[in-house]
All heavy atoms as an XYZ file, in Angstrom:
913
protein
N     108.270     71.534    109.317
C     108.558     71.217    107.926
C     107.324     70.836    107.208
O     106.590     70.068    107.798
C     109.674     70.152    107.869
C     110.247     70.053    106.529
C     111.572     69.315    106.632
C     112.264     69.455    105.272
N     113.624     69.195    105.246
N     107.093     71.413    106.051
C     105.867     71.054    105.323
C     106.180     71.024    103.872
O     106.902     71.930    103.281
C     104.765     72.064    105.663
C     103.393     71.600    105.218
C     102.394     72.470    105.859
N     101.864     73.322    104.822
C     101.184     74.408    105.100
N     100.986     74.876    106.310
N     100.721     75.188    104.127
N     105.541     70.110    103.150
C     105.714     69.988    101.675
C     104.504     70.581    101.009
O     103.324     70.334    101.366
C     105.863     68.530    101.292
C     106.005     68.338     99.812
C     105.887     66.898     99.393
C     107.242     66.218     99.607
N     107.221     64.832     99.014
N     104.711     71.409     99.998
C     103.719     72.021     99.178
C     103.906     71.619     97.756
O     104.996     71.974     97.188
C     103.700     73.542     99.339
C     102.630     74.284     98.510
C     101.219     74.001     98.907
C     102.902     75.824     98.571
N     103.038     70.799     97.177
C     103.208     70.401     95.805
C     102.919     71.601     94.910
O     102.044     72.428     95.185
C     102.230     69.284     95.459
C     102.505     68.020     96.226
S     104.240     67.433     96.064
C     104.292     67.007     94.310
N     103.740     71.757     93.820
C     103.599     72.868     92.869
C     102.876     72.389     91.662
O     103.460     71.952     90.687
C     105.031     73.330     92.494
C     105.881     73.793     93.722
C     107.312     74.151     93.226
C     105.199     74.946     94.465
N     101.562     72.461     91.762
C     100.658     72.078     90.718
C     100.918     70.568     90.484
O     101.082     69.807     91.337
N     100.709     70.149     89.172
C     100.951     68.755     88.811
C     102.319     68.587     88.216
O     102.534     67.652     87.452
C      99.836     68.318     87.930
C      99.774     69.021     86.594
O     100.620     69.962     86.409
O      98.992     68.700     85.758
N     103.248     69.370     88.567
C     104.642     69.351     87.962
C     105.457     68.252     88.563
O     106.500     67.864     88.005
C     105.367     70.679     88.262
O     105.622     70.866     89.620
N     105.002     67.715     89.730
C     105.879     66.689     90.422
C     106.898     67.375     91.354
O     107.650     66.663     92.043
N     106.987     68.694     91.278
C     107.953     69.431     92.140
C     107.260     69.902     93.411
O     105.977     70.080     93.393
C     108.463     70.684     91.336
C     109.285     70.342     90.183
C     109.539     71.630     89.360
C     110.504     69.594     90.451
N     107.989     70.165     94.457
C     107.401     70.608     95.645
C     108.342     71.675     96.342
O     109.493     71.718     95.963
C     107.177     69.486     96.666
O     108.411     68.894     96.941
N     107.746     72.500     97.162
C     108.486     73.468     97.974
C     108.517     72.875     99.358
O     107.434     72.553     99.951
C     107.824     74.797     97.922
N     109.670     72.743     99.938
C     109.844     72.123    101.303
C     110.652     73.038    102.256
O     111.753     72.633    102.548
C     110.488     70.762    101.135
C     109.804     69.879    100.164
O     108.678     69.502    100.376
N     110.477     69.528     99.120
N     110.070     74.170    102.713
C     110.905     74.895    103.651
C     111.125     74.180    105.046
O     110.235     73.329    105.347
C     110.104     76.244    103.804
C     108.768     75.763    103.487
C     108.853     74.726    102.501
N     112.135     74.416    105.764
C     112.467     73.833    106.963
C     111.403     74.363    108.099
O     111.128     73.598    108.955
C     113.869     74.060    107.528
C     114.873     73.348    106.586
O     114.624     72.198    106.185
O     115.875     73.970    106.236
N     111.060     75.596    107.970
C     110.180     76.193    108.954
C     108.994     76.840    108.245
O     109.132     77.617    107.207
C     110.886     77.352    109.725
C     112.118     76.899    110.504
C     112.932     78.124    110.960
C     111.743     76.067    111.718
N     107.770     76.580    108.804
C     106.566     77.179    108.307
C     105.843     77.840    109.506
O     105.471     77.121    110.393
C     105.667     76.174    107.551
C     104.345     76.833    107.082
C     106.345     75.468    106.376
N     105.703     79.113    109.420
C     105.046     79.865    110.513
C     103.603     80.101    110.157
O     103.322     80.721    109.055
C     105.733     81.150    110.776
C     107.225     81.015    111.254
C     108.214     80.954    110.386
C     107.438     81.055    112.647
C     109.522     80.793    110.870
C     108.746     80.893    113.091
C     109.762     80.814    112.201
N     102.694     79.711    111.036
C     101.287     80.018    110.860
C     100.658     79.774    109.479
O     100.324     80.758    108.816
C     100.988     81.376    111.400
C     101.218     81.547    112.812
C     100.303     80.741    113.733
N     100.719     80.695    115.036
C     101.084     79.632    115.717
N     101.061     78.441    115.150
N     101.464     79.712    116.929
N     100.692     78.574    109.145
C     100.095     78.167    107.816
C     100.687     78.847    106.577
O     100.030     79.103    105.627
C      98.582     78.343    107.886
C      97.917     77.367    108.822
O      98.374     76.250    108.868
O      96.958     77.767    109.459
N     101.974     79.232    106.742
C     102.670     79.829    105.588
C     102.661     81.292    105.465
O     103.058     81.897    104.524
N     102.368     82.029    106.559
C     102.438     83.458    106.605
C     103.887     83.880    106.576
O     104.189     85.023    106.108
C     101.733     84.041    107.789
C     100.177     83.952    107.744
C      99.553     84.451    109.032
C      99.573     84.638    106.540
N     104.771     83.016    107.025
C     106.254     83.198    106.914
C     106.859     81.900    106.859
O     106.356     80.939    107.349
C     106.764     84.056    108.103
N     108.037     81.800    106.187
C     108.792     80.530    105.989
C     110.167     80.776    106.356
O     110.759     81.911    106.311
C     108.567     79.873    104.643
C     107.158     79.564    104.315
C     109.174     80.804    103.556
N     110.916     79.653    106.642
C     112.321     79.828    106.915
C     113.062     78.580    106.449
O     112.490     77.479    106.284
N     114.364     78.724    106.108
C     115.199     77.664    105.693
C     116.464     77.651    106.461
O     117.084     78.697    106.724
C     115.476     77.734    104.175
C     115.966     76.429    103.572
O     115.356     75.413    103.919
O     116.986     76.484    102.846
N     116.883     76.461    106.986
C     118.058     76.307    107.824
C     119.193     75.799    106.991
O     119.080     74.808    106.254
C     117.784     75.351    108.985
C     118.985     75.159    109.828
C     116.598     75.830    109.849
N     120.345     76.510    107.085
C     121.639     76.121    106.468
C     122.558     75.760    107.533
O     122.852     76.590    108.415
C     122.096     77.219    105.532
C     121.150     77.655    104.456
C     120.927     76.457    103.473
C     119.990     76.883    102.397
N     119.436     75.772    101.626
N     123.124     74.615    107.540
C     123.981     74.216    108.584
C     125.495     74.593    108.162
O     126.368     73.764    108.000
C     123.865     72.717    108.835
C     122.609     72.384    109.337
C     121.516     71.947    108.475
C     122.240     72.573    110.697
C     120.242     71.760    108.965
C     120.981     72.279    111.178
C     119.953     71.861    110.333
O     118.767     71.621    110.847
N     125.652     75.890    108.007
C     127.017     76.462    107.668
C     127.017     77.866    108.110
O     125.975     78.493    108.454
C     127.260     76.338    106.184
C     126.353     77.077    105.317
C     126.792     76.898    103.830
N     125.927     77.615    102.935
C     124.842     77.098    102.336
N     124.615     75.920    102.526
N     124.131     77.818    101.539
N     128.196     78.418    108.051
C     128.448     79.899    108.430
C     127.883     80.823    107.455
O     128.146     80.703    106.206
C     129.933     80.018    108.623
C     130.287     81.336    109.304
C     131.834     81.422    109.501
O     132.555     80.451    109.524
N     132.316     82.636    109.634
N     127.161     81.820    107.959
C     126.732     82.926    107.120
C     127.856     83.848    106.872
O     128.702     84.044    107.690
C     125.577     83.670    107.859
C     124.325     82.910    108.206
C     123.398     83.772    109.020
C     123.577     82.541    106.845
N     127.807     84.390    105.715
C     128.859     85.347    105.237
C     128.215     86.801    105.337
O     127.013     86.993    105.540
C     129.329     85.059    103.853
C     129.958     83.665    103.768
C     131.104     83.495    104.679
O     132.023     84.320    104.761
N     131.119     82.319    105.386
N     129.052     87.792    104.945
C     128.551     89.165    104.963
C     127.425     89.403    103.914
O     126.488     90.140    104.155
C     129.716     90.094    104.671
C     129.321     91.601    104.502
C     130.533     92.443    104.090
N     131.604     92.338    105.034
C     131.694     93.136    106.174
N     130.797     93.963    106.483
N     132.747     92.952    106.957
N     127.606     88.804    102.752
C     126.636     88.937    101.660
C     125.832     87.651    101.537
O     126.245     86.628    101.815
C     127.376     89.184    100.367
C     128.179     90.570    100.472
O     127.600     91.582    100.971
O     129.321     90.623    100.006
N     124.656     87.879    100.831
C     123.808     86.733    100.529
C     124.453     85.794     99.635
O     125.101     86.193     98.620
C     122.470     87.227     99.890
C     121.499     87.821    100.844
C     121.291     89.117    101.248
C     120.519     87.021    101.543
N     120.321     89.221    102.087
C     119.804     87.927    102.335
C     120.111     85.679    101.636
C     118.729     87.633    103.143
C     119.098     85.334    102.359
C     118.371     86.231    103.101
N     124.292     84.463     99.863
C     124.562     83.446     98.896
C     123.332     83.484     98.002
O     122.208     83.256     98.467
C     124.751     82.114     99.641
C     124.822     80.955     98.681
O     123.924     80.703     97.906
N     125.943     80.267     98.764
N     123.521     83.725     96.798
C     122.361     83.992     95.910
C     121.481     82.705     95.702
O     120.292     82.780     95.552
C     122.769     84.480     94.478
C     123.315     85.915     94.577
C     123.332     86.531     93.265
N     123.880     87.912     93.440
C     123.261     89.014     93.161
N     122.023     88.888     92.693
N     123.712     90.186     93.338
N     122.104     81.502     95.751
C     121.322     80.324     95.646
C     120.419     80.191     96.922
O     119.269     79.836     96.736
C     122.320     79.092     95.583
O     123.085     79.230     94.395
C     121.508     77.829     95.464
N     120.955     80.520     98.080
C     120.197     80.481     99.315
C     118.998     81.480     99.254
O     117.899     81.201     99.616
C     120.987     80.686    100.481
C     122.045     79.643    100.761
O     121.909     78.548    100.188
O     122.999     79.920    101.572
N     119.308     82.709     98.824
C     118.346     83.757     98.672
C     117.226     83.306     97.770
O     116.034     83.419     98.007
C     118.940     85.049     98.237
C     117.973     86.210     97.901
C     117.214     86.627     99.188
C     118.737     87.339     97.331
N     117.622     82.818     96.534
C     116.566     82.394     95.577
C     115.736     81.245     96.141
O     114.546     81.251     95.980
C     117.277     81.892     94.315
C     117.905     82.986     93.536
O     117.510     84.225     93.688
N     118.935     82.739     92.645
N     116.321     80.332     96.886
C     115.581     79.177     97.424
C     114.551     79.687     98.447
O     113.411     79.318     98.369
C     116.574     78.188     98.034
C     115.824     76.949     98.593
C     116.711     75.975     99.190
O     117.713     76.317     99.840
N     116.460     74.714     99.011
N     114.972     80.558     99.394
C     114.067     80.981    100.500
C     112.966     81.839     99.902
O     111.849     81.792    100.394
C     114.861     81.548    101.616
C     115.351     82.969    101.357
C     113.997     81.516    102.940
N     113.271     82.657     98.923
C     112.211     83.471     98.235
C     111.268     82.615     97.466
O     110.028     82.876     97.474
C     112.881     84.620     97.379
C     111.874     85.255     96.554
C     113.651     85.623     98.278
N     111.795     81.532     96.846
C     110.903     80.636     96.167
C     109.910     80.024     97.168
O     108.810     79.800     96.862
C     111.730     79.583     95.388
O     112.520     80.279     94.405
C     110.819     78.521     94.770
N     110.460     79.528     98.291
C     109.584     78.972     99.315
C     108.486     79.954     99.759
O     107.354     79.625     99.763
C     110.402     78.575    100.530
C     111.314     77.376    100.353
C     112.447     77.236    101.167
C     111.144     76.425     99.358
C     113.297     76.086    101.054
C     111.935     75.343     99.228
C     113.039     75.200    100.042
N     108.919     81.218     99.960
C     107.967     82.209    100.371
C     106.892     82.383     99.273
O     105.682     82.486     99.657
C     108.631     83.547    100.731
N     107.259     82.510     98.081
C     106.383     82.719     97.004
C     105.348     81.512     96.869
O     104.228     81.779     96.676
C     107.169     82.915     95.651
O     108.021     84.071     95.782
C     106.202     83.200     94.484
N     105.895     80.349     96.994
C     104.979     79.169     96.863
C     103.932     79.152     98.001
O     102.834     78.725     97.712
C     105.886     77.891     96.982
N     104.317     79.570     99.189
C     103.420     79.553    100.353
C     102.619     80.850    100.420
O     101.736     81.075    101.299
C     104.109     79.371    101.645
C     104.405     77.906    101.885
C     105.480     77.265    101.290
C     103.586     77.098    102.741
C     105.727     75.887    101.509
C     103.786     75.821    102.942
C     104.906     75.134    102.361
N     102.876     81.897     99.518
C     102.201     83.109     99.593
C     102.601     84.000    100.787
O     101.876     84.820    101.192
N     103.795     83.745    101.299
C     104.337     84.421    102.453
C     104.962     85.791    102.061
O     105.574     85.838    101.015
C     105.357     83.561    103.186
N     104.851     86.701    102.879
C     105.472     88.022    102.738
C     106.832     88.079    103.370
O     107.623     89.026    103.095
C     104.590     89.157    103.259
C     103.204     89.202    102.634
C     103.346     89.784    101.201
C     101.954     89.860    100.683
N     101.883     89.766     99.295
N     107.125     87.162    104.144
C     108.452     87.154    104.937
C     109.096     85.748    104.828
O     108.379     84.723    104.842
C     108.212     87.439    106.452
C     107.595     88.838    106.686
C     107.302     88.933    108.157
N     106.503     90.178    108.325
C     106.686     90.953    109.362
N     107.546     90.684    110.255
N     105.901     91.985    109.448
N     110.344     85.786    104.721
C     111.186     84.533    104.693
C     112.474     84.781    105.437
O     112.987     85.888    105.374
C     111.408     83.939    103.314
S     112.235     85.064    102.106
N     112.948     83.781    106.043
C     114.182     83.880    106.807
C     115.169     82.753    106.504
O     114.729     81.587    106.296
N     116.429     83.049    106.427
C     117.469     82.058    106.241
C     118.216     81.950    107.566
O     118.584     83.005    108.165
C     118.467     82.465    105.157
C     119.543     81.509    104.878
C     119.021     80.254    104.139
C     120.665     82.199    104.045
N     118.352     80.797    108.059
C     119.020     80.568    109.372
C     120.331     79.896    109.210
O     120.449     78.833    108.512
C     118.045     79.751    110.231
C     116.792     80.429    110.612
C     115.735     80.540    109.688
C     116.624     81.007    111.878
C     114.568     81.213    110.044
C     115.398     81.663    112.224
C     114.415     81.786    111.287
N     121.414     80.413    109.845
C     122.721     79.772    109.729
C     123.513     80.144    111.001
O     122.959     80.409    112.067
N     124.834     80.043    110.904
C     125.714     80.308    112.062
C     126.668     81.403    111.779
O     127.038     81.729    110.610
C     126.540     79.048    112.275
C     125.740     77.819    112.630
C     125.221     76.985    111.572
C     125.441     77.490    113.919
C     124.529     75.855    111.929
C     124.671     76.384    114.280
C     124.203     75.524    113.256
N     127.124     82.059    112.839
C     128.230     83.061    112.803
C     129.083     82.695    113.954
O     128.682     82.061    114.951
C     127.765     84.553    112.823
C     126.985     84.909    111.628
C     126.921     84.838    114.104
N     130.378     83.156    113.921
C     131.374     82.775    114.964
C     131.521     83.850    116.012
O     132.224     83.568    116.981
C     132.722     82.477    114.245
C     132.655     81.315    113.296
C     134.006     81.142    112.625
C     132.153     80.050    113.932
N     130.890     85.028    115.905
C     130.865     85.954    116.958
C     129.589     86.838    116.852
O     128.965     86.932    115.840
C     132.106     86.921    116.898
O     131.981     87.717    115.752
N     129.258     87.456    118.081
C     128.015     88.204    118.057
C     128.014     89.350    117.093
O     126.986     89.709    116.485
C     127.736     88.833    119.475
C     127.288     87.755    120.498
C     126.946     88.345    121.824
O     125.944     89.139    121.896
O     127.684     88.104    122.742
N     129.131     89.982    116.891
C     129.264     91.071    116.006
C     129.584     90.762    114.569
O     129.784     91.626    113.707
N     129.587     89.465    114.236
C     129.889     89.021    112.816
C     128.902     89.608    111.852
O     127.735     89.586    112.047
C     129.933     87.500    112.814
N     129.461     90.090    110.734
C     128.496     90.622    109.681
C     127.688     89.486    109.103
O     128.079     88.376    109.033
C     129.413     91.221    108.610
C     130.761     90.573    108.870
C     130.813     90.166    110.280
N     126.464     89.806    108.726
C     125.538     88.873    108.086
C     124.752     89.639    107.016
O     124.677     90.874    107.051
C     124.742     88.158    109.083
C     123.924     89.093    110.013
C     123.487     88.401    111.280
N     124.531     88.427    112.221
C     124.455     88.117    113.508
N     123.289     87.666    113.960
N     125.463     88.128    114.333
N     124.143     88.975    106.086
C     123.391     89.588    105.077
C     122.243     90.499    105.613
O     121.625     90.119    106.614
C     122.819     88.461    104.174
C     123.719     87.330    104.477
C     124.208     87.480    105.908
N     122.045     91.614    104.909
C     120.923     92.554    105.336
C     119.708     92.088    104.728
O     119.648     91.315    103.781
C     121.302     94.007    104.841
C     122.543     94.554    105.519
C     122.760     95.902    105.094
N     122.994     95.956    103.635
C     123.178     97.039    102.967
N     123.142     98.235    103.460
N     123.357     96.982    101.605
N     118.573     92.622    105.225
C     117.246     92.368    104.652
C     117.297     92.741    103.193
O     117.792     93.783    102.773
C     116.210     93.161    105.457
C     114.767     92.905    104.889
C     113.710     93.625    105.631
O     113.553     94.856    105.391
O     113.119     93.105    106.477
N     116.556     91.929    102.371
C     116.470     92.168    100.933
C     114.912     92.122    100.520
O     114.353     91.102    100.817
C     117.241     91.126    100.137
C     116.974     91.261     98.623
C     118.676     91.148    100.455
N     114.436     93.145     99.936
C     113.111     93.098     99.347
C     113.163     92.472     97.979
O     113.985     92.822     97.162
C     112.595     94.524     99.338
C     113.874     95.319     99.156
C     114.990     94.555     99.798
N     112.329     91.442     97.785
C     112.234     90.787     96.411
C     110.776     90.787     96.091
O     109.963     89.968     96.552
C     112.805     89.332     96.441
C     112.689     88.764     95.046
C     114.190     89.350     97.023
N     110.352     91.737     95.266
C     108.903     91.907     94.990
C     108.187     92.195     96.239
O     108.592     93.149     97.020
N     107.214     91.365     96.609
C     106.403     91.621     97.829
C     107.045     90.808     99.029
O     106.496     90.868    100.106
C     104.949     91.148     97.614
O     104.900     89.761     97.284
C     104.327     92.013     96.577
N     108.104     90.027     98.805
C     108.718     89.254     99.819
C     109.918     89.992    100.469
O     110.669     90.575     99.721
C     109.166     87.914     99.216
C     109.911     87.086    100.286
C     108.012     87.119     98.732
N     110.057     89.890    101.760
C     111.213     90.476    102.401
C     112.002     89.313    103.024
O     111.493     88.565    103.826
C     110.764     91.440    103.473
C     109.983     92.596    102.878
C     109.765     93.769    103.794
N     110.998     94.583    104.070
C     111.462     95.492    103.155
N     110.906     95.600    102.033
N     112.527     96.194    103.468
N     113.278     89.209    102.592
C     114.191     88.095    103.037
C     115.151     88.583    104.093
O     115.710     89.625    103.913
C     114.910     87.507    101.872
N     115.294     87.836    105.181
C     116.167     88.160    106.296
C     117.074     86.965    106.655
O     116.701     85.821    106.357
C     115.294     88.541    107.531
C     114.675     89.885    107.403
O     115.270     90.881    107.718
N     113.439     89.949    106.799
N     118.165     87.294    107.337
C     119.027     86.246    107.790
C     119.015     86.256    109.304
O     118.979     87.364    109.864
C     120.461     86.424    107.276
S     120.816     85.681    105.712
N     119.124     85.134    109.875
C     119.139     84.875    111.329
C     120.328     83.966    111.623
O     120.509     82.949    110.960
C     117.817     84.402    111.879
C     116.709     85.326    111.607
C     115.954     85.126    110.472
C     116.478     86.464    112.385
C     114.910     86.028    110.183
C     115.477     87.297    112.131
C     114.631     87.122    111.034
N     121.018     84.319    112.695
C     122.273     83.524    113.004
C     122.225     83.001    114.411
O     121.901     83.703    115.376
C     123.491     84.381    112.792
N     122.703     81.735    114.567
C     123.021     81.157    115.821
C     124.451     81.496    116.025
O     125.341     81.274    115.154
C     122.876     79.635    115.739
C     123.377     78.909    117.006
C     124.611     78.619    117.300
C     122.491     78.483    118.113
N     124.634     78.012    118.609
C     123.403     77.918    119.074
C     121.141     78.565    118.360
C     123.003     77.442    120.251
C     120.701     78.059    119.608
C     121.541     77.468    120.469
N     124.812     82.193    117.151
C     126.192     82.575    117.450
C     126.909     81.339    118.050
O     126.610     81.020    119.109
C     126.262     83.815    118.351
C     127.688     84.225    118.638
C     125.449     84.912    117.762
N     127.840     80.819    117.296
C     128.634     79.665    117.751
C     130.030     80.110    118.153
O     131.044     79.824    117.537
C     128.746     78.677    116.583
N     130.033     80.916    119.249
C     131.264     81.417    119.795
C     131.666     80.690    121.100
O     130.764     80.455    121.966
C     131.200     82.909    120.004
N     132.930     80.384    121.280
C     133.318     79.793    122.491
C     133.049     80.634    123.745
O     132.675     80.122    124.818
C     134.853     79.519    122.504
C     135.147     78.442    121.550
O     134.372     77.565    121.161
O     136.404     78.370    121.045
N     132.987     81.948    123.519
C     132.802     82.907    124.644
C     131.321     83.052    125.020
O     130.930     83.720    125.988
C     133.352     84.242    124.280
O     132.739     84.749    123.129
N     130.401     82.486    124.236
C     128.947     82.652    124.474
C     128.295     81.336    124.797
O     128.411     80.324    124.129
C     128.291     83.251    123.203
C     126.871     83.657    123.366
C     126.712     84.757    124.377
C     126.293     84.080    121.983
N     127.598     81.328    125.949
C     126.871     80.116    126.406
C     125.835     79.811    125.373
O     125.120     80.675    124.838
C     126.246     80.420    127.769
C     125.423     79.304    128.296
O     125.989     78.296    128.718
O     124.135     79.393    128.245
N     125.659     78.519    125.051
C     124.690     78.076    123.999
C     123.246     78.502    124.327
O     122.535     78.870    123.506
C     124.787     76.573    123.996
C     126.194     76.279    124.430
C     126.489     77.395    125.402
N     122.903     78.488    125.672
C     121.523     78.975    126.107
C     121.341     80.461    125.677
O     120.324     80.890    125.218
C     121.350     78.785    127.541
C     121.109     77.347    127.888
C     120.906     77.196    129.343
C     120.639     75.710    129.783
N     120.339     75.531    131.157
N     122.412     81.279    125.903
C     122.361     82.740    125.563
C     122.228     82.868    124.059
O     121.536     83.706    123.510
C     123.585     83.413    126.095
C     123.511     84.937    125.852
C     122.370     85.619    126.474
N     122.194     86.966    126.090
C     121.044     87.601    125.769
N     119.922     87.042    125.870
N     121.097     88.823    125.342
N     122.947     82.069    123.306
C     122.894     82.135    121.837
C     121.466     81.815    121.442
O     120.956     82.461    120.466
C     123.851     81.137    121.220
O     123.935     81.231    119.861
N     120.819     80.799    122.028
C     119.428     80.463    121.637
C     118.490     81.628    121.978
O     117.618     81.970    121.205
C     119.026     79.228    122.383
N     118.763     82.314    123.072
C     117.974     83.503    123.491
C     118.042     84.574    122.467
O     117.092     85.184    122.070
C     118.356     83.991    124.897
C     118.013     83.078    126.013
C     118.568     83.474    127.334
O     119.393     84.452    127.358
O     118.240     82.807    128.319
N     119.295     84.880    122.009
C     119.548     85.919    121.061
C     118.834     85.600    119.729
O     118.173     86.517    119.157
C     121.052     86.106    120.788
C     121.892     86.680    121.985
C     123.344     86.638    121.683
C     121.478     88.114    122.215
N     118.894     84.377    119.276
C     118.221     84.005    118.044
C     116.717     84.098    118.173
O     116.040     84.681    117.361
C     118.607     82.516    117.690
C     118.006     82.035    116.411
C     118.261     82.838    115.177
C     118.420     80.624    116.177
N     116.189     83.660    119.280
C     114.809     83.703    119.545
C     114.278     85.197    119.610
O     113.255     85.530    119.060
C     114.423     82.976    120.865
O     114.835     81.624    120.784
C     112.948     83.057    121.190
N     115.034     86.025    120.283
C     114.698     87.428    120.362
C     114.716     88.119    118.980
O     113.850     88.862    118.631
C     115.719     88.212    121.260
C     115.550     87.834    122.749
C     116.753     88.353    123.551
O     117.597     89.085    123.080
O     116.752     87.998    124.784
N     115.716     87.768    118.139
C     115.729     88.318    116.767
C     114.546     87.858    115.885
O     113.947     88.769    115.247
C     117.079     87.915    116.077
N     114.165     86.619    116.069
C     113.018     86.137    115.238
C     111.761     86.775    115.809
O     110.866     87.125    115.024
C     112.919     84.584    115.361
C     111.642     84.089    114.673
C     114.156     84.026    114.616
N     111.595     86.895    117.116
C     110.412     87.550    117.720
C     110.264     88.949    117.240
O     109.117     89.463    117.012
C     110.468     87.436    119.194
N     111.292     89.718    117.076
C     111.271     91.040    116.577
C     110.876     91.092    115.175
O     110.213     92.069    114.666
C     112.611     91.769    116.753
C     112.928     92.174    118.214
C     114.325     92.829    118.327
C     114.741     93.037    119.708
N     116.133     93.601    119.820
N     111.273     90.121    114.414
C     110.993     89.995    112.940
C     109.525     89.689    112.700
O     108.965     90.234    111.744
C     111.919     89.042    112.346
C     111.744     88.588    110.859
C     111.840     89.423    109.788
C     111.451     87.289    110.446
N     111.643     88.698    108.697
C     111.400     87.428    109.032
C     111.098     86.064    111.048
C     111.093     86.305    108.251
C     110.953     85.020    110.256
C     110.834     85.122    108.846
N     108.957     88.786    113.418
C     107.616     88.376    113.285
C     106.681     89.038    114.183
O     106.977     89.274    115.299
C     107.492     86.835    113.511
C     108.287     85.921    112.531
C     108.134     84.479    113.070
C     107.648     86.033    111.147
N     105.511     89.334    113.701
C     104.505     89.784    114.583
C     104.258     88.755    115.618
O     104.423     87.508    115.398
C     103.210     89.946    113.724
C     103.682     90.037    112.331
C     104.992     89.265    112.331
N     103.843     89.061    116.862
C     103.644     88.138    117.947
C     102.858     86.911    117.580
O     103.146     85.765    117.929
C     102.954     88.822    119.113
C     102.894     87.983    120.385
C     102.208     88.688    121.517
O     102.606     89.885    121.771
O     101.386     88.112    122.202
N     101.806     87.056    116.774
C     101.010     85.922    116.442
C     101.703     84.905    115.494
O     101.178     83.847    115.321
C      99.709     86.402    115.666
O     100.063     86.979    114.492
N     102.893     85.203    114.959
C     103.581     84.345    114.078
C     104.772     83.762    114.761
O     105.449     82.941    114.058
C     104.071     85.156    112.796
C     102.998     85.749    111.954
C     103.626     86.413    110.762
C     102.028     84.620    111.477
N     105.132     84.131    115.950
C     106.406     83.851    116.487
C     106.710     82.278    116.749
O     107.792     81.891    116.946
C     106.661     84.599    117.782
N     105.643     81.454    116.783
C     105.900     80.050    117.083
C     105.618     79.313    115.835
O     104.548     79.317    115.228
C     104.905     79.567    118.185
C     105.142     78.083    118.471
C     105.208     80.360    119.458
N     106.573     78.463    115.281
C     106.421     77.701    114.111
C     105.332     76.635    114.304
O     105.067     76.146    115.423
C     107.667     77.013    113.841
C     108.711     77.530    114.789
C     107.928     78.280    115.862
N     104.609     76.320    113.159
C     103.584     75.236    113.246
C     104.370     73.972    113.522
O     105.548     73.805    113.071
C     102.917     75.096    111.893
C     102.026     76.297    111.660
O     101.547     76.896    112.598
O     101.705     76.500    110.475
N     103.801     73.011    114.113
C     104.535     71.796    114.379
C     104.148     70.718    113.384
O     103.131     70.688    112.801
C     104.143     71.262    115.728
C     104.484     72.308    116.829
C     105.556     71.863    117.739
N     105.756     72.876    118.707
C     106.883     73.464    118.853
N     107.878     73.172    118.030
N     107.104     74.387    119.761
């Protein structure tokens, strides 16, 4: 997590995840993802990407099954927004769910970006 002040406005951009000094950012929502984008969430994550000069941003949430629909990638100007889901299904071991999420993020990011800054 990193705070970026927006000029002298007193406002800041605070994404939950910052990958490699802002080349990509992510925001975590502790709720179930739906089939379509929540526009407020999309606007927020794209704003974070724009503030950091990132070309990629991701929204992270939950789904109740592996095949559950989730929002598709959306291009917004030069930014590409994606959704990533933790599968919270009784039938799926939490370790496997973590592996699936990690694999999805690794495919989305170039190898050099796959580990968030600490």
